[in-house]
Residue frames as qw, qx, qy, qz and C-alpha x, y, z in Angstrom:
[[0.398, 0.597, -0.335, -0.610, -150.39, -12.00, -42.98],
 [0.827, 0.181, 0.529, 0.066, -151.17, -14.82, -45.51],
 [0.124, 0.575, -0.557, -0.586, -149.18, -15.29, -48.65],
 [0.891, 0.340, -0.054, -0.297, -150.28, -17.34, -51.66],
 [0.875, -0.182, 0.372, 0.251, -147.98, -20.31, -52.23],
 [0.640, 0.594, 0.190, 0.449, -146.96, -18.88, -55.64],
 [0.039, 0.927, -0.120, 0.352, -146.10, -15.52, -54.10],
 [0.666, -0.671, 0.326, 0.023, -144.22, -17.09, -51.23],
 [0.886, 0.031, 0.319, 0.335, -142.27, -19.17, -53.65],
 [0.461, 0.764, 0.096, 0.442, -141.40, -16.20, -55.78],
 [0.306, -0.909, 0.186, -0.212, -140.30, -14.37, -52.71],
 [0.819, -0.420, 0.357, 0.158, -137.96, -17.20, -51.67],
 [0.757, 0.378, 0.257, 0.466, -136.45, -17.56, -55.17],
 [0.204, 0.906, 0.014, 0.371, -135.87, -13.76, -55.23],
 [0.517, -0.808, 0.275, -0.070, -134.22, -13.80, -51.80],
 [0.870, -0.232, 0.351, 0.258, -131.95, -16.59, -52.69],
 [0.637, 0.579, 0.214, 0.462, -131.01, -15.10, -56.03],
 [0.022, -0.945, 0.096, -0.313, -130.27, -11.75, -54.33],
 [0.681, -0.663, 0.305, 0.069, -128.11, -13.36, -51.70],
 [0.837, 0.142, 0.322, 0.420, -126.12, -15.19, -54.45],
 [0.456, 0.742, 0.130, 0.474, -125.61, -12.05, -56.29],
 [0.263, -0.940, 0.117, -0.182, -124.42, -10.22, -53.26],
 [0.855, -0.337, 0.182, 0.350, -121.47, -12.58, -52.71],
 [0.109, 0.882, -0.348, -0.300, -118.22, -10.68, -53.64],
 [0.924, 0.309, 0.145, 0.170, -116.29, -12.16, -56.46],
 [0.112, -0.851, 0.429, 0.282, -112.49, -11.78, -56.68],
 [0.929, 0.368, -0.017, 0.037, -110.21, -13.08, -59.24],
 [0.407, -0.719, 0.492, 0.275, -106.50, -14.03, -59.18],
 [0.816, 0.574, -0.053, 0.037, -104.40, -14.43, -62.25],
 [0.558, -0.667, 0.386, 0.308, -100.82, -15.64, -61.97],
 [0.268, 0.668, -0.574, -0.392, -98.04, -15.96, -64.51],
 [0.492, 0.121, -0.853, -0.120, -97.92, -19.83, -63.97],
 [0.762, -0.469, 0.005, -0.447, -99.49, -22.23, -61.67],
 [0.936, -0.014, -0.261, 0.234, -96.39, -24.36, -60.98],
 [0.341, 0.491, -0.375, 0.708, -93.89, -21.80, -59.81],
 [0.454, -0.380, -0.684, 0.426, -93.69, -22.12, -55.83],
 [0.073, -0.096, -0.171, 0.978, -94.09, -18.33, -55.62],
 [0.473, -0.088, -0.276, -0.832, -97.40, -18.26, -57.29],
 [0.561, -0.229, -0.796, 0.000, -98.42, -21.41, -55.59],
 [0.300, -0.335, -0.552, 0.702, -98.04, -19.69, -52.18],
 [0.161, 0.030, -0.077, -0.984, -99.78, -16.61, -53.60],
 [0.549, -0.246, -0.614, -0.511, -102.79, -18.73, -54.50],
 [0.495, -0.265, -0.756, 0.336, -102.69, -20.21, -51.06],
 [0.117, -0.204, -0.350, 0.907, -102.91, -16.79, -49.48],
 [0.395, -0.035, -0.264, -0.879, -105.77, -15.69, -51.71],
 [0.587, -0.261, -0.703, -0.305, -107.77, -18.80, -50.93],
 [0.400, -0.314, -0.676, 0.533, -107.26, -18.63, -47.21],
 [0.020, 0.204, 0.222, -0.953, -108.26, -15.03, -47.03],
 [0.441, -0.102, -0.462, -0.763, -111.27, -15.51, -49.38],
 [0.534, -0.293, -0.794, 0.000, -112.48, -18.32, -47.18],
 [0.250, -0.275, -0.540, 0.755, -112.07, -16.23, -44.11],
 [0.156, 0.259, 0.072, -0.950, -114.09, -13.25, -45.57],
 [0.524, 0.452, 0.675, -0.258, -116.68, -15.44, -47.42],
 [0.312, 0.671, -0.291, -0.607, -115.56, -14.32, -50.83],
 [0.890, 0.314, 0.331, 0.000, -115.77, -16.31, -53.94],
 [0.171, -0.699, 0.519, 0.461, -112.36, -16.62, -55.53],
 [0.860, 0.501, 0.096, -0.012, -111.74, -17.40, -59.22],
 [0.482, -0.601, 0.511, 0.381, -108.18, -18.47, -60.27],
 [0.818, 0.564, 0.098, 0.056, -106.41, -18.73, -63.55],
 [0.460, -0.669, 0.400, 0.426, -102.87, -18.75, -64.86],
 [0.559, 0.666, -0.394, -0.299, -100.71, -18.80, -67.96],
 [0.992, 0.047, -0.102, 0.065, -98.78, -21.89, -68.95],
 [0.722, -0.029, -0.093, 0.685, -95.53, -20.14, -68.67],
 [0.129, -0.716, -0.085, 0.681, -94.22, -16.58, -67.83],
 [0.010, -0.329, 0.455, 0.828, -95.05, -14.45, -70.87],
 [0.053, 0.344, 0.899, 0.266, -98.22, -16.16, -71.65],
 [0.179, 0.190, 0.157, -0.952, -100.37, -12.98, -72.03],
 [0.419, -0.092, -0.636, -0.641, -102.78, -14.59, -74.19],
 [0.475, -0.345, -0.808, 0.050, -104.07, -16.77, -71.45],
 [0.189, -0.332, -0.473, 0.794, -104.06, -13.87, -68.96],
 [0.232, 0.065, -0.262, -0.935, -106.09, -11.77, -71.39],
 [0.505, -0.211, -0.749, -0.373, -108.60, -14.55, -71.70],
 [0.416, -0.338, -0.737, 0.412, -108.84, -14.86, -67.88],
 [0.012, 0.200, 0.216, -0.956, -109.42, -11.14, -67.42],
 [0.430, -0.064, -0.398, -0.808, -112.38, -11.20, -69.91],
 [0.563, -0.252, -0.775, -0.135, -113.82, -14.51, -68.41],
 [0.325, -0.343, -0.654, 0.591, -113.61, -13.32, -64.72],
 [0.132, 0.115, 0.067, -0.982, -115.19, -10.02, -65.51],
 [0.522, -0.093, -0.540, -0.654, -117.99, -11.70, -67.27],
 [0.579, -0.233, -0.780, 0.050, -118.38, -13.94, -64.27],
 [0.395, -0.837, -0.299, -0.231, -118.96, -11.10, -61.93],
 [0.670, -0.261, -0.216, 0.661, -115.51, -10.39, -60.52],
 [0.015, 0.977, 0.164, 0.138, -115.37, -6.80, -59.28],
 [0.219, -0.822, 0.515, 0.108, -111.63, -7.02, -58.29],
 [0.939, 0.297, -0.109, 0.136, -108.91, -8.92, -60.27],
 [0.452, -0.760, 0.408, 0.227, -105.60, -9.50, -58.91],
 [0.878, 0.468, 0.016, 0.101, -102.87, -10.22, -61.47],
 [0.514, -0.558, 0.438, 0.482, -99.13, -10.90, -61.79],
 [0.590, 0.742, -0.021, -0.317, -98.80, -9.50, -65.28],
 [0.811, -0.065, 0.417, 0.405, -96.71, -11.51, -67.88],
 [0.410, 0.035, 0.366, 0.835, -96.37, -8.48, -70.09],
 [0.141, 0.345, 0.118, -0.920, -97.88, -5.25, -71.31],
 [0.209, -0.136, -0.759, -0.602, -100.07, -6.92, -73.97],
 [0.183, -0.505, -0.822, 0.190, -102.66, -7.30, -71.16],
 [0.077, -0.280, -0.269, 0.918, -103.05, -3.52, -70.74],
 [0.330, -0.054, -0.329, -0.883, -105.77, -2.79, -73.31],
 [0.553, -0.344, -0.723, -0.230, -107.92, -5.52, -71.76],
 [0.345, -0.329, -0.593, 0.649, -107.33, -4.33, -68.29],
 [0.096, 0.122, -0.018, -0.988, -108.61, -0.90, -69.47],
 [0.448, -0.199, -0.623, -0.609, -111.63, -2.62, -71.07],
 [0.510, -0.443, -0.728, 0.114, -112.65, -4.43, -67.76],
 [0.241, -0.263, -0.377, 0.855, -111.84, -1.28, -65.65],
 [0.229, -0.065, -0.259, -0.936, -114.34, 0.66, -67.87],
 [0.573, -0.332, -0.653, -0.367, -116.94, -1.90, -66.62],
 [0.527, -0.707, 0.127, -0.454, -116.21, -1.05, -63.01],
 [0.941, -0.118, -0.234, 0.213, -113.65, -3.77, -62.29],
 [0.303, -0.874, 0.380, 0.015, -110.86, -2.92, -59.97],
 [0.895, 0.320, -0.228, 0.209, -107.45, -4.34, -61.21],
 [0.439, -0.820, 0.368, 0.018, -104.60, -4.74, -58.76],
 [0.633, 0.517, -0.555, 0.156, -101.06, -5.75, -59.87],
 [0.781, -0.581, 0.227, -0.007, -99.32, -8.19, -57.58],
 [0.770, -0.284, 0.354, 0.449, -95.50, -8.46, -57.58],
 [0.485, 0.111, 0.482, 0.722, -95.10, -7.24, -61.19],
 [0.104, 0.579, 0.233, -0.774, -95.95, -3.60, -62.01],
 [0.340, 0.332, 0.628, 0.616, -97.63, -2.43, -65.21],
 [0.090, -0.005, -0.038, -0.995, -99.14, 0.87, -66.45],
 [0.472, -0.233, -0.477, -0.704, -102.77, 1.30, -65.76],
 [0.479, -0.301, -0.805, 0.178, -103.26, -0.86, -62.67],
 [0.374, -0.832, -0.199, -0.359, -105.50, 0.74, -59.93],
 [0.484, -0.766, 0.402, -0.133, -102.73, -0.30, -57.29],
 [0.715, 0.312, -0.608, 0.143, -99.64, -2.54, -56.92],
 [0.776, -0.553, 0.268, -0.143, -99.06, -4.83, -53.97],
 [0.842, 0.407, -0.274, 0.225, -95.54, -5.92, -54.13],
 [0.735, -0.358, -0.052, 0.573, -92.07, -6.33, -52.51],
 [0.054, 0.966, -0.171, -0.185, -90.04, -3.15, -52.54],
 [0.921, 0.280, 0.021, 0.269, -87.50, -4.60, -55.02],
 [0.287, 0.803, -0.258, 0.453, -85.17, -1.60, -54.62],
 [0.501, -0.670, 0.405, -0.368, -85.07, -2.04, -50.96],
 [0.983, -0.053, 0.176, 0.014, -84.59, -5.85, -51.38],
 [0.726, 0.526, -0.140, 0.420, -81.41, -5.03, -53.60],
 [0.046, -0.803, 0.347, -0.482, -80.11, -2.50, -51.01],
 [0.765, -0.539, 0.288, -0.203, -80.31, -4.95, -48.18],
 [0.957, 0.013, 0.139, 0.256, -78.15, -7.59, -50.03],
 [0.479, 0.715, -0.142, 0.489, -75.84, -4.79, -51.23],
 [0.322, -0.800, 0.290, -0.414, -75.31, -3.65, -47.76],
 [0.877, -0.358, 0.320, -0.020, -74.49, -7.23, -46.55],
 [0.873, 0.350, 0.058, 0.334, -72.15, -7.86, -49.40],
 [0.201, 0.820, -0.235, 0.481, -70.28, -4.67, -48.69],
 [0.543, -0.685, 0.393, -0.286, -69.92, -5.54, -45.01],
 [0.955, -0.109, 0.257, 0.095, -68.83, -9.10, -45.76],
 [0.698, 0.554, -0.157, 0.425, -65.95, -7.84, -48.04],
 [0.627, -0.686, -0.139, 0.342, -64.65, -5.94, -44.90],
 [0.040, -0.889, 0.220, 0.399, -63.02, -3.21, -47.02],
 [0.518, -0.122, 0.664, 0.526, -61.37, -5.44, -49.64],
 [0.268, 0.351, -0.371, -0.817, -61.67, -4.19, -53.18],
 [0.685, 0.306, 0.571, -0.332, -64.74, -5.61, -54.94],
 [0.144, 0.232, -0.715, -0.643, -64.83, -7.30, -58.31],
 [0.507, 0.218, 0.591, -0.588, -68.50, -7.82, -58.89],
 [0.065, -0.104, -0.831, -0.542, -70.44, -10.09, -61.29],
 [0.508, 0.178, 0.240, -0.808, -74.16, -8.96, -61.88],
 [0.010, 0.139, 0.935, 0.327, -76.39, -11.87, -62.95],
 [0.334, 0.164, 0.108, -0.922, -79.38, -9.98, -63.93],
 [0.630, 0.374, 0.602, -0.319, -82.90, -10.90, -65.20],
 [0.529, 0.346, 0.540, 0.556, -83.16, -9.53, -68.69],
 [0.133, 0.024, 0.046, 0.990, -83.08, -5.92, -70.16],
 [0.278, -0.301, -0.291, -0.865, -86.06, -3.57, -69.57],
 [0.550, -0.485, -0.676, -0.071, -87.75, -5.58, -66.74],
 [0.233, -0.779, 0.096, -0.575, -88.67, -3.22, -63.88],
 [0.830, -0.547, 0.073, -0.086, -88.11, -5.75, -61.16],
 [0.875, 0.074, -0.006, 0.478, -84.77, -6.76, -62.49],
 [0.294, 0.670, -0.065, 0.679, -83.77, -3.10, -62.73],
 [0.508, -0.757, 0.071, -0.404, -84.96, -2.26, -59.24],
 [0.887, -0.442, 0.074, 0.112, -82.97, -5.07, -57.59],
 [0.727, 0.360, 0.012, 0.585, -79.89, -4.36, -59.68],
 [0.148, 0.692, -0.050, 0.705, -79.86, -0.71, -58.83],
 [0.692, -0.672, 0.029, -0.262, -80.91, -1.22, -55.22],
 [0.938, -0.187, -0.041, 0.289, -77.87, -3.44, -54.74],
 [0.549, 0.443, -0.039, 0.707, -75.54, -0.93, -56.15],
 [0.206, -0.774, 0.057, -0.596, -76.82, 1.71, -53.89],
 [0.829, -0.551, 0.024, -0.095, -76.59, -0.65, -50.86],
 [0.884, -0.009, -0.024, 0.466, -73.01, -1.38, -51.77],
 [0.297, -0.744, 0.049, 0.597, -72.16, 2.32, -51.91],
 [0.370, 0.068, 0.568, 0.732, -72.04, 2.65, -55.74],
 [0.277, 0.336, 0.013, -0.900, -73.78, 5.34, -57.70],
 [0.153, 0.235, 0.933, 0.228, -76.90, 4.01, -59.25],
 [0.268, -0.317, -0.419, -0.808, -80.30, 5.00, -60.95],
 [0.411, -0.153, 0.478, -0.761, -83.32, 5.35, -58.82],
 [0.393, 0.139, 0.883, -0.213, -86.13, 2.89, -58.31],
 [0.560, 0.615, 0.274, -0.483, -88.14, 4.29, -61.18],
 [0.207, 0.656, -0.600, -0.408, -85.46, 3.59, -63.76],
 [0.969, 0.131, 0.171, -0.124, -85.58, 0.53, -65.98],
 [0.561, 0.687, -0.413, 0.207, -82.00, 1.15, -67.00],
 [0.893, -0.308, -0.178, 0.275, -79.27, -0.91, -65.30],
 [0.094, -0.950, 0.296, -0.027, -76.47, 1.16, -63.64],
 [0.913, 0.157, -0.197, 0.320, -72.95, 0.24, -63.89],
 [0.368, -0.892, 0.262, -0.020, -69.62, 1.07, -62.13],
 [0.346, 0.631, -0.693, 0.047, -65.89, 0.20, -62.43],
 [0.387, -0.319, 0.790, -0.352, -66.45, -2.47, -59.62],
 [0.845, 0.192, 0.434, -0.246, -68.62, -4.45, -61.86],
 [0.160, -0.503, 0.725, 0.442, -66.46, -6.48, -63.98],
 [0.089, -0.091, -0.896, -0.424, -69.12, -8.58, -65.63],
 [0.536, 0.225, 0.347, -0.736, -72.95, -8.38, -66.20],
 [0.177, 0.014, -0.887, -0.427, -74.98, -11.13, -67.84],
 [0.684, -0.102, 0.001, -0.722, -78.67, -12.09, -68.07],
 [0.146, -0.158, 0.950, -0.225, -79.67, -15.14, -66.17],
 [0.504, -0.216, -0.476, -0.688, -83.38, -14.93, -66.87],
 [0.589, -0.408, 0.411, -0.564, -83.80, -16.20, -63.22],
 [0.946, 0.153, -0.207, -0.194, -82.82, -19.71, -64.37],
 [0.724, -0.550, 0.392, 0.143, -80.46, -21.96, -62.59],
 [0.817, 0.194, 0.381, 0.388, -78.91, -23.46, -65.86],
 [0.392, 0.802, 0.107, 0.438, -78.65, -19.99, -67.50],
 [0.388, -0.894, 0.201, -0.100, -77.23, -18.56, -64.26],
 [0.801, -0.340, 0.377, 0.316, -74.39, -21.19, -64.34],
 [0.675, 0.443, 0.313, 0.500, -73.62, -20.44, -67.83],
 [0.051, 0.949, 0.009, 0.311, -73.57, -16.63, -67.25],
 [0.542, -0.786, 0.292, 0.059, -71.22, -17.17, -64.24],
 [0.828, -0.019, 0.376, 0.415, -68.87, -19.42, -66.38],
 [0.487, 0.674, 0.208, 0.514, -68.61, -16.75, -68.94],
 [0.222, -0.949, 0.066, -0.213, -68.05, -14.11, -66.28],
 [0.722, -0.563, 0.346, 0.207, -65.19, -16.12, -64.79],
 [0.738, 0.232, 0.300, 0.558, -63.55, -16.40, -68.18],
 [0.156, 0.887, 0.127, 0.415, -63.88, -12.67, -68.43],
 [0.063, -0.700, 0.471, -0.533, -62.43, -12.03, -64.97],
 [0.733, -0.080, -0.670, 0.090, -61.35, -14.97, -62.81],
 [0.241, 0.062, -0.557, 0.792, -60.80, -12.64, -59.73],
 [0.450, -0.514, -0.292, -0.670, -64.57, -12.13, -59.13],
 [0.234, 0.016, -0.797, 0.557, -65.27, -12.04, -55.41],
 [0.353, 0.309, 0.509, -0.721, -68.89, -10.78, -55.14],
 [0.035, -0.186, -0.818, -0.543, -71.77, -12.17, -57.11],
 [0.445, 0.198, 0.261, -0.834, -75.23, -10.36, -57.30],
 [0.008, -0.189, -0.913, -0.363, -78.00, -12.67, -58.51],
 [0.381, -0.212, -0.204, -0.876, -81.50, -11.71, -59.45],
 [0.805, -0.303, 0.058, -0.506, -82.98, -14.69, -57.61],
 [0.624, -0.478, 0.608, -0.110, -82.07, -17.94, -55.87],
 [0.912, 0.282, 0.290, 0.069, -82.14, -20.31, -58.78],
 [0.531, 0.777, -0.206, 0.270, -79.52, -18.13, -60.57],
 [0.294, -0.754, 0.531, -0.251, -77.57, -18.03, -57.34],
 [0.854, -0.177, 0.489, -0.012, -77.40, -21.90, -57.30],
 [0.810, 0.549, 0.071, 0.196, -76.27, -21.82, -60.90],
 [0.143, 0.875, -0.378, 0.267, -73.53, -19.26, -60.04],
 [0.591, -0.584, 0.535, -0.155, -72.38, -21.41, -57.17],
 [0.933, 0.102, 0.336, 0.076, -72.16, -24.49, -59.30],
 [0.611, 0.737, -0.101, 0.271, -69.97, -22.63, -61.80],
 [0.132, -0.828, 0.449, -0.308, -67.74, -21.42, -59.03],
 [0.826, -0.299, 0.472, -0.069, -67.47, -25.03, -57.56],
 [0.849, 0.483, 0.181, 0.117, -66.60, -26.22, -61.08],
 [0.406, 0.794, -0.233, 0.388, -63.91, -23.65, -61.41],
 [0.735, -0.250, -0.428, 0.463, -62.66, -24.49, -57.81],
 [0.045, 0.551, -0.066, 0.830, -63.27, -20.83, -56.78],
 [0.494, -0.532, -0.640, 0.252, -63.81, -20.24, -53.05],
 [0.248, -0.427, -0.281, 0.823, -64.32, -17.17, -50.77],
 [0.038, -0.260, -0.450, -0.854, -66.86, -15.65, -53.20],
 [0.227, 0.337, 0.594, -0.694, -69.92, -13.88, -51.56],
 [0.103, -0.315, -0.750, -0.572, -73.12, -14.70, -53.37],
 [0.194, 0.272, 0.547, -0.768, -76.25, -12.70, -52.57],
 [0.037, -0.284, -0.816, -0.502, -79.79, -12.96, -53.85],
 [0.444, 0.012, 0.210, -0.871, -83.51, -12.15, -53.55],
 [0.540, -0.148, -0.658, -0.504, -86.55, -14.32, -53.10],
 [0.360, -0.299, 0.627, -0.623, -86.82, -16.36, -49.83],
 [0.859, 0.007, -0.301, -0.414, -88.19, -19.46, -51.17],
 [0.842, -0.478, 0.234, -0.094, -87.66, -22.55, -49.11],
 [0.904, 0.235, 0.014, 0.357, -84.88, -24.00, -51.49],
 [0.321, 0.717, -0.178, 0.592, -83.15, -20.62, -51.36],
 [0.483, -0.748, 0.258, -0.376, -83.25, -20.59, -47.62],
 [0.965, -0.156, 0.149, 0.150, -81.76, -24.18, -47.54],
 [0.725, 0.463, -0.036, 0.508, -79.02, -22.82, -49.77],
 [0.008, -0.825, 0.233, -0.515, -78.44, -19.96, -47.49],
 [0.764, -0.576, 0.250, -0.151, -78.25, -22.13, -44.42],
 [0.950, 0.052, 0.133, 0.278, -75.63, -24.29, -46.34],
 [0.393, -0.618, 0.261, 0.629, -73.56, -21.40, -47.33],
 [0.514, 0.390, 0.594, 0.480, -74.36, -21.54, -50.96],
 [0.035, 0.785, 0.235, 0.572, -75.88, -18.05, -50.65],
 [0.330, 0.089, -0.512, 0.788, -74.43, -15.68, -48.15],
 [0.151, 0.384, 0.520, -0.748, -77.62, -13.72, -47.67],
 [0.044, 0.389, 0.729, 0.561, -81.02, -13.26, -49.46],
 [0.271, 0.021, 0.226, -0.935, -83.84, -10.77, -49.28],
 [0.055, 0.289, 0.956, 0.010, -87.02, -12.70, -48.59],
 [0.345, -0.053, -0.214, -0.912, -90.31, -11.51, -50.08],
 [0.295, 0.175, 0.798, -0.495, -93.91, -12.60, -49.06],
 [0.205, -0.116, -0.684, -0.691, -96.24, -13.73, -51.93],
 [0.233, -0.468, -0.848, 0.085, -98.91, -14.93, -49.56],
 [0.082, -0.598, -0.398, 0.691, -99.24, -11.53, -47.97],
 [0.045, 0.167, -0.395, -0.902, -99.45, -9.89, -51.42],
 [0.299, -0.271, -0.797, -0.450, -102.53, -12.08, -52.32],
 [0.273, -0.546, -0.724, 0.321, -104.23, -11.95, -48.88],
 [0.080, -0.461, -0.128, 0.874, -103.93, -8.01, -48.96],
 [0.117, 0.057, -0.572, -0.810, -105.33, -8.03, -52.44],
 [0.269, -0.412, -0.846, -0.205, -108.35, -10.03, -51.40],
 [0.227, -0.540, -0.498, 0.640, -108.85, -7.67, -48.55],
 [0.000, 0.311, -0.180, -0.933, -108.83, -4.86, -51.03],
 [0.208, -0.187, -0.812, -0.512, -111.46, -6.69, -53.00],
 [0.288, -0.555, -0.755, 0.195, -113.67, -7.00, -49.98],
 [0.131, -0.517, -0.213, 0.818, -113.39, -3.20, -49.27],
 [0.075, 0.086, -0.481, -0.869, -114.12, -2.28, -52.76],
 [0.306, -0.373, -0.805, -0.345, -117.32, -4.35, -52.72],
 [0.304, -0.557, -0.663, 0.397, -118.30, -2.88, -49.40],
 [0.131, -0.715, -0.196, 0.658, -117.54, 0.79, -49.73],
 [0.620, 0.738, 0.219, 0.149, -116.83, 1.20, -53.51],
 [0.101, -0.903, 0.387, 0.159, -113.28, 2.63, -52.53],
 [0.915, 0.332, -0.165, 0.155, -110.58, 1.26, -54.73],
 [0.729, -0.474, 0.109, 0.481, -107.10, 0.61, -53.70],
 [0.439, 0.887, -0.073, 0.127, -104.43, 3.03, -55.08],
 [0.026, -0.856, 0.505, -0.107, -100.75, 3.51, -55.34],
 [0.604, 0.310, -0.718, 0.156, -98.06, 1.22, -54.14],
 [0.717, -0.584, 0.193, -0.329, -98.48, -0.89, -51.11],
 [0.247, 0.553, -0.785, 0.133, -95.27, -2.47, -49.76],
 [0.904, -0.246, -0.208, -0.279, -95.72, -6.08, -48.68],
 [0.635, -0.681, 0.362, -0.037, -92.42, -6.44, -46.83],
 [0.771, 0.461, -0.395, 0.193, -88.96, -7.68, -47.17],
 [0.611, -0.741, 0.278, -0.032, -86.42, -9.09, -44.76],
 [0.386, 0.639, -0.662, 0.066, -82.70, -9.91, -45.08],
 [0.945, -0.289, 0.113, -0.103, -81.95, -13.47, -44.28],
 [0.281, 0.755, -0.588, 0.070, -78.30, -14.28, -43.74],
 [0.852, 0.039, -0.497, 0.161, -76.16, -17.41, -43.22],
 [0.591, -0.309, -0.413, 0.621, -74.11, -15.43, -40.72],
 [0.113, -0.962, -0.239, 0.067, -75.05, -12.11, -38.96],
 [0.516, 0.312, -0.065, 0.795, -72.67, -9.19, -39.66],
 [0.270, -0.587, -0.399, 0.651, -72.34, -6.46, -37.15],
 [0.017, 0.427, -0.108, -0.898, -73.99, -3.25, -38.25],
 [0.343, 0.016, -0.636, -0.691, -76.39, -5.08, -40.85],
 [0.594, -0.022, 0.478, -0.647, -79.89, -5.91, -39.66],
 [0.535, 0.160, -0.726, -0.402, -80.78, -9.49, -40.60],
 [0.828, -0.232, 0.264, -0.438, -82.62, -12.57, -39.45],
 [0.282, -0.393, 0.867, 0.115, -81.29, -16.12, -39.30],
 [0.342, 0.093, -0.786, -0.507, -82.27, -19.00, -41.58],
 [0.036, -0.314, -0.909, 0.273, -84.64, -20.45, -39.02],
 [0.253, 0.568, 0.321, -0.715, -86.80, -17.40, -39.32],
 [0.311, 0.384, -0.536, -0.685, -86.41, -17.52, -43.10],
 [0.161, -0.022, -0.975, -0.149, -87.58, -21.27, -43.07],
 [0.145, 0.455, 0.725, -0.496, -90.57, -20.47, -40.93],
 [0.275, 0.663, 0.181, -0.672, -91.67, -17.87, -43.54],
 [0.049, -0.322, 0.703, 0.632, -90.46, -19.36, -46.75],
 [0.758, 0.372, 0.166, -0.510, -92.54, -20.65, -49.69],
 [0.581, 0.446, -0.653, -0.194, -92.28, -23.74, -51.89],
 [0.909, -0.176, -0.377, -0.033, -91.41, -27.23, -50.77],
 [0.381, -0.771, 0.431, -0.272, -89.85, -27.35, -47.31]]
């Protein structure tokens, strides 16, 4: 069969255009681009996108709480053809825009931080992460009465509440369930303060707690920077024999666990969150089936010293799986 040159050219152009249009586009929006947690998340998304032949668009806020940048990214990615957008939400202000892009057929998956209206959530079981370090702290105390300081995130944040309440359950104290954003309390908790997940604020919070009760012997921290701050405050006060537990599993946190700054930490896996999210984007493009509900991306207790009856891994395992600068 003979084709006229003009018809052949038109056919080639149409085929190339159709091929380009068929490529799956997935977006990833993080809270910031400098936090090691989100850097590792981006690496996971990039690796999986390359493996699956997916075009990946990325964006982030300048800082946690920068919902304006995330709203702009949602709009731009939807306009650029993304049919799945993965996002670590900086706040509920993004929800109206999420609904707007969903109405256009875009699947929106929350990574790490839940929010109302997401098609699915791929995240650490933060309640379980809290339980694991609560169990470890309880066992480490060996039956001695506890005087606990809780260095929390800030009021109303679901991740902060889940870790806090999970710790209490793990320690054997009565607490709210994983769906509650309210922080539980008990007589054993002699001080509670907001650290905002920051080392300097964590140190200040611990100093204030020690003024309130100098006999604190267990410290729960929302994350490893807050734990490092708590340790500095205890060193400054010449306090020893205090069990500090935390959550994250970043490389610096694992180093601090190996040194005994932190007794144990629950390690989470941002790379896995993102890679699973990209896989869900590929599935949606292929079958039209959206991800739904909560998908647990795993958590492991990493301890400086193993304690009988508490399942944990050593810091070598933690270092092999950590994120951030090694």
